[in-house]
C-alpha positions in Angstrom: -16.7 -31.1 7.5 -15.8 -30.5 11.2 -12.9 -28.7 10.0 -14.8 -26.7 7.5 -17.5 -25.8 10.2 -15.0 -24.5 12.5 -13.2 -22.2 10.1 -16.6 -20.9 9.3 -17.6 -20.1 12.5 -13.9 -18.6 13.3 -14.1 -16.0 10.5 -18.0 -15.5 10.3 -18.4 -15.5 6.5 -22.0 -15.5 6.7 -22.2 -19.1 5.6 -25.3 -20.9 6.9 -23.7 -23.6 9.2 -24.8 -26.4 11.4 -27.5 -25.8 14.2 -24.7 -25.2 16.8 -24.1 -21.9 14.7 -27.5 -20.9 16.0 -26.3 -20.8 19.7 -23.5 -18.4 18.7 -25.9 -16.1 16.6 -28.2 -15.8 19.9 -25.5 -15.7 22.4 -22.3 -14.4 21.2 -23.4 -10.7 21.6 -22.5 -9.4 25.2 -25.7 -7.2 25.3 -27.9 -9.9 25.7 -29.6 -11.7 28.6 -27.4 -14.9 28.5 -24.0 -13.1 28.6 -25.5 -10.7 31.4 -25.7 -13.8 33.6 -22.2 -14.2 35.6 -22.3 -17.8 35.0 -21.8 -17.3 31.3 -18.2 -15.8 32.2 -17.3 -19.0 34.2 -17.2 -21.2 31.0 -14.1 -21.2 29.1 -16.0 -21.9 25.7 -18.4 -19.1 26.1 -15.6 -16.6 26.8 -13.6 -17.7 23.7 -16.6 -17.3 21.7 -17.1 -14.0 22.4 -13.6 -13.1 21.8 -13.5 -15.2 18.4 -16.1 -12.9 17.2 -13.5 -10.3 16.9 -12.1 -12.3 13.6 -15.0 -10.5 11.8 -13.2 -7.3 11.8 -10.2 -9.2 9.7 -11.6 -8.8 6.3 -8.8 -10.4 4.0 -10.1 -11.0 0.7 -13.5 -10.3 1.6 -16.6 -12.5 2.3 -19.0 -13.7 -0.5 -19.9 -11.4 -3.4 -18.5 -8.5 -1.6 -15.3 -6.6 -2.6 -14.9 -5.1 0.8 -11.6 -6.8 1.7 -8.3 -5.2 3.0 -6.1 -6.1 -0.1 -6.0 -4.7 -3.9 -8.3 -1.8 -4.6 -9.9 -1.2 -1.1 -7.8 2.0 -0.5 -6.9 5.0 -2.4 -3.2 5.2 -3.5 -0.7 5.8 -6.1 -0.1 2.0 -7.0 -3.5 1.7 -8.8 -5.9 3.5 -10.7 -9.5 3.5 -9.9 -11.5 1.8 -7.2 -14.7 0.0 -6.8 -17.6 2.4 -5.1 -21.3 1.5 -5.0 -20.7 -1.3 -7.5 -19.4 1.2 -10.2 -15.7 1.8 -11.3 -14.3 5.0 -11.0 -11.0 7.1 -10.9 -10.5 7.2 -7.0 -11.0 10.5 -5.4 -10.4 11.3 -1.7 -12.2 9.0 0.6 -14.5 11.7 1.8 -15.5 14.7 -0.2 -17.8 16.1 2.4 -18.8 15.3 6.1 -20.8 12.2 6.2 -23.8 11.8 8.6 -22.0 8.7 10.3 -18.4 7.9 10.1 -18.2 3.8 9.5 -14.9 3.7 11.2 -16.3 5.4 14.3 -19.3 2.9 14.6 -17.5 0.0 14.0 -14.5 0.5 16.2 -16.4 1.6 19.1 -18.9 -1.5 18.7 -16.1 -3.8 18.9 -14.5 -1.7 21.8 -17.6 -2.1 23.8 -17.6 -5.8 23.2 -13.9 -5.9 24.4 -14.7 -3.7 27.5 -17.6 -6.1 28.4 -15.4 -9.2 28.0 -12.8 -7.3 30.2 -15.1 -6.5 32.8 -17.0 -9.8 33.1 -13.8 -12.1 32.8 -11.9 -9.6 35.3 -14.5 -10.5 38.0 -15.2 -14.3 37.2 -13.8 -17.1 39.0 -11.6 -18.7 36.2 -8.1 -19.6 37.2 -5.6 -16.8 37.3 -3.7 -17.9 34.1 -6.8 -18.5 32.1 -8.4 -15.0 33.2 -5.4 -13.4 31.8 -5.2 -15.4 28.6 -9.0 -14.2 27.8 -8.1 -10.5 29.2 -5.0 -10.4 26.8 -6.7 -11.4 23.8 -9.6 -8.9 24.3 -7.1 -6.1 25.0 -5.2 -7.0 21.9 -8.2 -6.4 19.7 -9.4 -3.3 21.7 -5.9 -2.0 21.0 -6.2 -2.8 17.3 -9.6 -1.0 17.1 -8.2 2.2 18.9 -5.3 1.9 16.5 -7.7 2.0 13.7 -9.6 5.0 14.9 -6.9 7.1 15.6 -5.1 6.7 12.4 -8.4 7.6 10.6 -9.8 10.2 13.0 -7.0 11.5 15.2 -8.2 12.5 18.7 -11.1 10.2 19.8 -12.7 9.6 23.3 -11.0 6.9 25.3 -13.6 4.5 26.7 -12.0 1.7 29.1 -15.6 0.8 30.9 -19.0 -0.5 30.0 -21.2 2.7 29.6 -24.9 2.7 29.5 -27.6 5.4 28.5 -26.8 7.5 31.6 -23.2 7.4 31.5 -21.4 11.0 31.4 -18.7 9.8 29.3 -21.0 9.4 26.5 -20.9 13.4 26.1 -17.2 13.6 26.9 -14.7 15.3 24.4 -12.3 13.6 22.4 -8.9 12.3 24.3 -5.6 13.7 22.8 -4.3 10.9 20.4 -0.9 10.6 22.3 -2.8 9.7 25.4 -4.9 6.8 23.3 -2.0 5.7 21.8 0.1 5.0 25.0 -2.9 3.3 26.3 -2.8 1.0 22.8 0.8 0.3 24.0 -0.2 -0.8 27.5 -2.7 -3.3 26.0 -0.3 -4.4 23.5 2.1 -5.4 26.1 -0.1 -7.0 28.4 -1.6 -9.5 25.7 2.2 -10.3 24.3 2.9 -11.2 28.3 -0.2 -13.1 28.9 -1.7 -14.8 25.8 -1.0 -18.6 26.4 -0.5 -19.7 22.8 2.6 -18.8 21.3 2.0 -19.6 17.7 -0.9 -20.6 15.8 -1.8 -19.7 12.3 -5.7 -19.6 12.9 -5.7 -18.5 16.6 -4.9 -15.7 18.8 -0.9 -15.8 19.9 1.7 -14.0 21.2 3.4 -14.0 17.8 0.3 -12.2 16.4 0.3 -9.8 19.2 3.9 -9.2 18.3 3.3 -8.8 14.8 0.4 -6.5 15.4 2.3 -4.5 18.0 4.8 -4.1 15.3 2.7 -2.7 12.9 0.8 -0.2 15.3 4.3 1.0 16.8 6.0 1.7 13.5 2.8 3.8 12.6 2.9 5.8 15.8 6.9 6.2 15.7 6.4 7.6 11.9 3.5 10.1 13.1 5.4 11.3 15.7 8.6 11.9 13.7 6.9 13.3 10.4 3.9 14.9 11.7 4.5 15.9 15.4 8.0 16.7 15.2 8.4 14.8 18.3 11.7 13.0 18.3 11.7 11.5 21.9 8.4 9.8 21.0 9.5 8.7 17.6 12.5 7.1 19.4 10.4 5.2 21.8 7.9 3.8 19.2 10.9 2.8 16.7 12.3 0.9 19.5 9.1 -0.6 20.5 8.7 -1.6 16.9 11.9 -3.5 16.9 11.4 -5.2 20.2 8.1 -6.6 18.6 9.6 -7.7 15.4 12.7 -9.4 16.8 11.2 -12.6 18.1 9.0 -13.2 14.7 12.1 -12.5 12.8 14.2 -15.2 14.8 11.2 -17.7 14.7 9.7 -17.6 11.0 11.5 -18.4 7.8 10.9 -17.0 4.5 9.1 -19.2 1.7 10.9 -19.4 -1.8 7.9 -18.7 -3.6 6.5 -15.1 -3.4 3.3 -16.0 -5.0 2.3 -18.6 -2.7 1.8 -16.1 -0.1 -1.3 -14.7 -1.9 -2.5 -17.6 -3.8 -2.6 -20.8 -1.9 -5.4 -22.8 -0.6 -5.3 -23.4 3.1 -4.1 -27.1 2.9 -2.4 -28.6 0.0 -5.1 -29.7 -2.3 -5.4 -30.4 -6.3 -1.6 -29.8 -6.5 -1.8 -26.3 -4.8 0.4 -25.2 -2.3 -1.1 -24.9 1.6 -1.0 -21.6 3.4 -1.5 -23.4 6.6 2.0 -24.8 6.2 3.8 -21.8 4.8 6.8 -20.9 7.0 6.2 -17.4 6.7 2.6 -16.8 7.9 1.6 -15.7 11.3 -2.3 -15.5 10.9 -4.3 -16.2 7.9 -7.9 -16.1 6.8 -9.0 -19.5 5.5 -11.5 -20.1 2.6 -12.7 -23.5 1.9 -13.9 -24.7 -1.3 -17.6 -24.8 -2.0 -18.1 -23.9 1.8 -17.1 -20.2 1.9 -15.4 -18.2 -0.5 -14.6 -14.6 -1.8 -14.8 -12.9 -5.3 -11.2 -11.1 -5.5 -10.2 -13.7 -7.9 -13.4 -13.2 -10.1 -12.7 -9.2 -10.1 -9.6 -9.8 -11.7 -10.3 -12.9 -14.1 -13.3 -11.5 -15.7 -14.2 -8.8 -18.2 -14.9 -6.2 -15.4 -12.9 -3.2 -15.8 -10.6 -3.5 -12.9 -8.2 -1.2 -11.1 -4.7 -1.6 -12.7 -1.0 -0.6 -11.6 0.0 3.0 -12.3 2.9 3.9 -14.2 4.4 5.6 -11.1 4.3 2.0 -9.6 5.4 0.2 -12.7 8.6 2.6 -12.6 9.5 1.7 -9.1 10.7 -1.5 -9.8 14.4 -2.1 -9.7 16.0 -3.9 -12.7 17.9 -7.1 -12.4 21.4 -5.6 -12.0 20.0 -3.8 -8.7 19.6 -0.5 -10.1 16.8 1.7 -10.7 15.5 3.0 -14.0 17.6 6.2 -14.0 21.0 4.2 -13.7 20.3 0.7 -14.9 22.4 -1.2 -17.4 19.3 -3.1 -18.5 17.1 -2.0 -21.4 15.0 0.5 -19.5 11.9 0.8 -21.8 8.5 0.6 -20.7 7.3 -0.2 -24.1 6.0 -3.5 -25.1 6.0 -5.6 -28.5 3.0 -6.4 -30.5 2.8 -10.2 -31.1 0.2 -12.3 -32.7 -1.6 -12.4 -29.4 -1.4 -8.6 -28.4 0.8 -6.4 -26.7 3.3 -8.3 -24.6 5.0 -6.9 -21.8 7.1 -9.9 -21.2 10.4 -8.2 -22.5 9.8 -5.7 -19.8 9.0 -8.2 -16.9 12.3 -10.3 -17.9 14.7 -7.6 -16.8 12.8 -6.5 -13.6 12.3 -7.6 -10.3 10.6 -10.8 -10.4 7.9 -9.5 -8.0 6.5 -7.6 -10.6 5.6 -10.7 -12.9 4.1 -12.3 -10.2 1.8 -9.5 -9.7 0.8 -8.6 -13.0 -0.2 -10.3 -16.5 2.3 -10.6 -19.4 0.0 -8.5 -21.7 -1.5 -5.2 -22.0 -5.3 -4.9 -21.5 -7.7 -2.8 -23.7 -10.8 -3.1 -25.2 -11.6 -6.0 -27.4 -8.4 -7.9 -26.2 -8.9 -11.6 -26.2 -5.8 -12.9 -24.3 -6.9 -14.9 -21.0 -5.1 -17.1 -18.8 -6.0 -20.5 -18.5 -8.7 -20.3 -15.9 -10.0 -16.5 -16.7 -12.1 -14.8 -19.2 -10.6 -12.0 -21.5 -10.1 -9.2 -19.3 -10.1 -5.2 -19.1 -8.1 -2.9 -16.8 -8.3 0.8 -16.3 -4.4 1.2 -16.6 -3.9 -1.8 -19.1 -1.7 -3.9 -16.4 -3.8 -6.8 -15.2 -3.7 -8.2 -11.8 -2.6 -11.7 -11.6 -1.1 -11.7 -7.9 -4.1 -13.5 -6.3 -4.9 -16.2 -8.9 -3.6 -19.7 -8.6 -3.1 -21.2 -11.9 -4.3 -24.6 -11.0 -7.8 -23.3 -9.8 -10.4 -24.4 -11.8 -12.1 -21.8 -14.3 -15.3 -22.0 -12.2 -14.0 -21.1 -9.2 -11.9 -18.2 -10.4 -14.6 -16.5 -12.5 -17.8 -17.0 -10.1 -18.9 -14.7 -7.3 -18.1 -16.2 -3.6 -16.4 -19.3 -5.1 -12.7 -18.3 -5.0 -10.9 -20.1 -2.2 -7.3 -18.9 -2.0 -6.5 -18.0 1.4 -5.4 -14.6 2.5 -2.6 -14.0 4.8 -3.4 -11.3 7.4 0.2 -11.0 9.0 3.2 -12.5 7.9 6.9 -12.3 8.0 8.1 -10.1 5.3 5.7 -7.6 6.5 7.1 -7.8 9.7 10.5 -7.4 8.3 9.9 -4.6 6.5 8.8 -2.7 9.7 11.6 -3.8 11.4 14.3 -2.5 8.7 12.5 0.7 8.4 12.5 1.1 12.3 16.2 0.4 12.6 17.3 2.7 9.8 15.0 5.5 11.2 16.8 5.1 14.4 20.1 5.2 12.6 21.0 1.7 13.5 20.5 -0.6 10.5 23.5 -2.4 9.8 24.4 -5.2 7.3 23.4 -7.8 9.7 20.0 -6.4 9.6 20.0 -6.3 6.2 21.1 -10.1 5.6 17.8 -11.0 7.6 15.3 -8.6 6.0 15.7 -6.9 3.0 18.5 -9.3 1.2 16.2 -12.1 1.8 13.3 -10.2 -0.2 15.8 -9.2 -2.7 17.2 -12.5 -3.3 13.3 -14.1 -3.9 13.1 -11.1 -6.1 16.1 -12.1 -8.1 17.7 -8.9 -7.1 21.5 -8.8 -6.1 22.2 -8.4 -2.3 22.6 -5.0 -1.1 24.2 -3.2 2.0 23.5 -0.2 4.1 26.4 1.5 2.0 25.1 0.6 -1.4 21.5 1.6 -0.8 22.8 4.9 0.9 24.7 5.3 -2.2 21.9 4.6 -4.7 20.6 8.3 -4.8 17.7 7.6 -7.4 16.8 11.1 -8.7 13.0 9.8 -8.5 13.2 10.2 -4.7 10.4 12.7 -4.2 9.8 12.0 -0.3 12.5 14.4 1.1 14.2 11.3 2.9 17.8 9.7 2.4 18.6 7.3 0.1 18.7 4.4 2.5 15.1 5.2 3.4 13.9 5.7 0.0 15.5 2.2 -0.9 13.6 0.6 2.1 10.4 2.5 1.1 10.5 1.2 -2.4 11.2 -2.6 -1.1 8.1 -2.2 0.9 5.9 -0.6 -2.0 7.1 -3.5 -4.2 6.9 -6.2 -2.0 3.3 -5.2 -0.6 1.8 -4.1 -3.9 -1.9 -4.4 -4.0 -1.8 -5.5 -0.3 -3.8 -2.3 1.4 -0.7 -0.9 3.2 0.3 1.8 0.8 -2.2 4.5 1.6 -1.5 4.5 5.3 2.3 4.4 4.6 1.8 7.6 2.5 -0.3 9.2 5.6 2.3 8.3 8.3 5.3 9.6 6.2 3.4 12.9 5.8 3.4 12.2 2.0 -0.1 12.1 0.8 0.5 15.1 -1.2 2.1 12.7 -3.7 -1.7 11.5 -4.3 -2.0 14.9 -6.0 -2.4 14.1 -9.7 -1.9 17.8 -10.8 1.5 17.3 -9.3 2.1 13.9 -10.0 0.6 12.9 -13.4 2.3 9.5 -13.5 -0.3 8.1 -11.0 -3.1 9.0 -13.4 -1.3 6.9 -16.1 -0.9 3.3 -17.0 0.7 0.9 -19.7 2.5 2.3 -22.6 0.3 1.4 -25.3 2.1 3.0 -28.2 2.7 -0.1 -30.3 -1.2 -0.7 -30.2 -2.3 2.4 -30.8 -2.2 2.3 -34.7 -4.9 -0.6 -34.7 -6.9 -0.1 -31.5 -8.9 2.8 -30.1 -7.2 3.5 -26.7 -7.6 6.6 -24.5 -4.2 7.7 -23.7 -1.8 10.5 -23.0 1.6 10.6 -25.0 0.9 6.8 -25.7 0.3 5.9 -22.1 -3.2 4.5 -21.1 -5.0 7.2 -19.4 -8.8 6.2 -18.4 -9.6 9.7 -16.7 -7.8 12.2 -18.9 -10.0 15.1 -17.8 -10.2 14.2 -14.0 -7.8 15.5 -11.4 -7.4 15.4 -7.5 -5.8 17.9 -5.5 -4.4 17.8 -2.2 -5.0 19.6 1.1 -3.7 18.9 4.5 -7.6 17.9 5.8 -7.1 14.6 4.1 -4.8 13.4 6.8 -7.8 12.9 8.9 -11.2 11.7 8.1 -14.2 13.6 9.4 -16.5 12.7 12.2 -20.1 12.1 11.0 -22.4 15.0 11.4 -24.9 13.0 13.1 -22.3 12.0 15.8 -21.5 15.7 16.6 -25.1 16.6 16.9 -25.2 13.9 19.7 -22.3 15.0 21.6 -21.4 18.5 20.3 -18.2 18.3 22.8 -16.6 16.1 19.9 -15.9 19.0 17.6 -15.0 18.4 13.8 -11.4 17.9 12.6 -9.6 20.8 10.9 -10.7 21.8 7.6 -14.2 19.8 8.0 
């Protein structure tokens, strides 16, 4: 019970806990009377409690009945059809169709930044020992850095606030700080965190390893943005090198698990025959869920009759075949057509010859209306593309916990080795320095786990897949393919397309395969399925057109009304 309470408090899932939680509810916010008292900041438990509130910003698989996690259908991309919006399933349009009154990223991030600045201000003048003071400052600065990163990738130029403001502060009416200046400041915060956090590694606490993993993600984004948007090669080189620098100690000290699925469908500790994520050698930080204490609903959404978001044909076609070749050059049977059996439209024949990650991510049958197949712990299911999502389902979890709101207790990875390794490989390739030694400690580890042959820099460079529509080398295309397949449904794809300046690939008028799902031809004679040329298409009359304004979200009109110096983003 003690362990459950600690985890529940750490990740603030909204579950009612013991009376000690009342103290945190009353005193964790730095704007109240208690935290305005200098004596509050002399107590290490108080300070750590204030910092640990930042865990609430790491959503993982979501909390309770909310679908608002960072995996699966949370972000628009070319890997899945449809998303959840206001409780109904719709084909995913651009995240904003018009200027909102308030931008939620702006509001949430600046709330978090204010918290960080208050912690930094008060800890800096406290009488804590220097090493302990720097440890707390490092944790606060790490979280401030992550919030500014989220602001910049969403909104571009944003006001850089480094002190605690009050209602009379002139900075409240300042203009927007250039994004490069903000991101340089973020790099300073990240380096301070890496140099001063006292905990080296810990899967449920702030640590140096976590700071390096966060730095890897942020610096890769900034490097790519500099190269593909700003055409600033000096800045790109600097941030690619910082990416490599941060990823290197992670790759050296963590190891790959043999079981890809276990990264996503494990419980915290080994229980009921399930694998424990806490002991997974690949995980850097996880979000814990505890059976019958605090749960999420991600498994429920992919285990019941809810018409879920499904994989696109474009994503399905991206997976290599077991001979290590793409669809255009494989010696395997390259059909995408399943076989009707006594149960329904089976695609097991397709999964058997492809990258094994695909079979871990989608079900072996195509879903359609009145299709009655189910897993051993699910109801019959439906999918907007025909492909069902099994990636987050543990086959040993009891039926009730799979199909009931806020009862799923498989744990969410937040930062883990394979993601860092992909960041590293991409950065090294962008620097022109990727070699076979790099390949053997990154991509080849992932290929081997996926049942694919190992590759060399030369073999990837010679692949020359005609599906390459990103205007990059064959080597970079294959690295991006591996990233896409490894991190399928993990919430990274949208931001990858943004940083690579490839958001135009979400234009359905130019790329119709992202509006199509499974090949349902064998089932069409006996089942009414909405389709285009035999491929399931749930929204045949809907189109989404790209414009450059989509690279940045609009500021809220109410925020600009309060401060006209902010100005709106281009195109909005």
